[in-house]
One Martini backbone bead per residue (centre of mass of N, CA, C, O) as a GRO file, in nm:
protein
   74
    1ASN     BB    1   2.639   7.623  -9.758
    2PHE     BB    2   2.838   7.694  -9.504
    3PRO     BB    3   2.936   7.427  -9.375
    4GLU     BB    4   3.048   7.308  -9.640
    5LEU     BB    5   3.242   7.535  -9.708
    6ARG     BB    6   3.408   7.525  -9.449
    7ASP     BB    7   3.500   7.230  -9.476
    8ALA     BB    8   3.647   7.268  -9.746
    9LEU     BB    9   3.845   7.494  -9.655
   10ASN     BB   10   3.966   7.321  -9.406
   11THR     BB   11   4.154   7.135  -9.593
   12LYS     BB   12   4.346   7.345  -9.569
   13TRP     BB   13   4.641   7.414  -9.402
   14ASN     BB   14   4.572   7.755  -9.377
   15VAL     BB   15   4.278   7.681  -9.266
   16ASN     BB   16   4.042   7.806  -8.987
   17ILE     BB   17   3.715   7.787  -8.973
   18LEU     BB   18   3.496   7.858  -8.745
   19GLU     BB   19   3.240   7.810  -8.548
   20PRO     BB   20   2.969   7.948  -8.453
   21ARG     BB   21   2.884   8.113  -8.154
   22GLU     BB   22   2.772   8.271  -7.836
   23GLY     BB   23   3.044   8.439  -7.870
   24ILE     BB   24   3.299   8.492  -7.694
   25GLY     BB   25   3.524   8.243  -7.690
   26GLY     BB   26   3.645   8.056  -7.470
   27HIS     BB   27   3.885   8.129  -7.203
   28CYS     BB   28   4.043   8.395  -7.299
   29LEU     BB   29   3.889   8.637  -7.429
   30PRO     BB   30   3.707   8.742  -7.198
   31LYS     BB   31   3.937   8.789  -6.988
   32ASP     BB   32   4.127   8.960  -7.166
   33THR     BB   33   3.933   9.193  -7.217
   34LYS     BB   34   3.889   9.269  -6.921
   35MET     BB   35   4.187   9.314  -6.855
   36PHE     BB   36   4.237   9.536  -7.059
   37LEU     BB   37   4.029   9.737  -6.946
   38GLN     BB   38   4.155   9.756  -6.660
   39SER     BB   39   4.462   9.836  -6.761
   40SER     BB   40   4.320  10.084  -6.962
   41LYS     BB   41   4.171  10.337  -6.830
   42SER     BB   42   4.328  10.576  -6.979
   43VAL     BB   43   4.253  10.391  -7.245
   44ARG     BB   44   3.962  10.417  -7.405
   45SER     BB   45   3.821  10.164  -7.591
   46LYS     BB   46   3.553  10.170  -7.790
   47ILE     BB   47   3.572   9.891  -7.932
   48ILE     BB   48   3.592   9.712  -7.680
   49ILE     BB   49   3.337   9.805  -7.543
   50ALA     BB   50   3.148   9.734  -7.779
   51ALA     BB   51   3.220   9.432  -7.795
   52THR     BB   52   3.120   9.357  -7.508
   53GLU     BB   53   2.829   9.448  -7.555
   54VAL     BB   54   2.764   9.266  -7.793
   55ASP     BB   55   2.825   9.002  -7.649
   56LYS     BB   56   2.617   9.030  -7.426
   57ASP     BB   57   2.369   9.062  -7.613
   58TYR     BB   58   2.410   8.792  -7.769
   59ARG     BB   59   2.380   8.601  -7.530
   60ILE     BB   60   2.091   8.684  -7.467
   61TYR     BB   61   1.970   8.617  -7.741
   62ARG     BB   62   2.048   8.314  -7.747
   63GLN     BB   63   1.893   8.234  -7.495
   64THR     BB   64   1.616   8.330  -7.587
   65ARG     BB   65   1.607   8.159  -7.845
   66ALA     BB   66   1.635   7.883  -7.708
   67GLN     BB   67   1.379   7.910  -7.539
   68THR     BB   68   1.184   7.948  -7.775
   69ASP     BB   69   1.257   7.687  -7.940
   70THR     BB   70   1.217   7.480  -7.677
   71GLY     BB   71   1.050   7.590  -7.412
   72HIS     BB   72   1.311   7.633  -7.229
   73LEU     BB   73   1.501   7.681  -6.961
   74ILE     BB   74   1.867   7.751  -6.970
   0.00000   0.00000   0.00000
């Protein structure tokens, strides 16, 4: 049971395992990734580009899954 394991590990002072969310979360990471890509056009980072594509696809998957599970458009 991952949630129980995560909660137990998070009782340690130096551990902070976050809950999985619907993609790159928070307000900083998505904009920082886009800003990094814009400012580094001469150095195209394949891993950053791939990460943003995976994030975009995962958000679409999660939305589709939520719609399927609930029967409602979200």
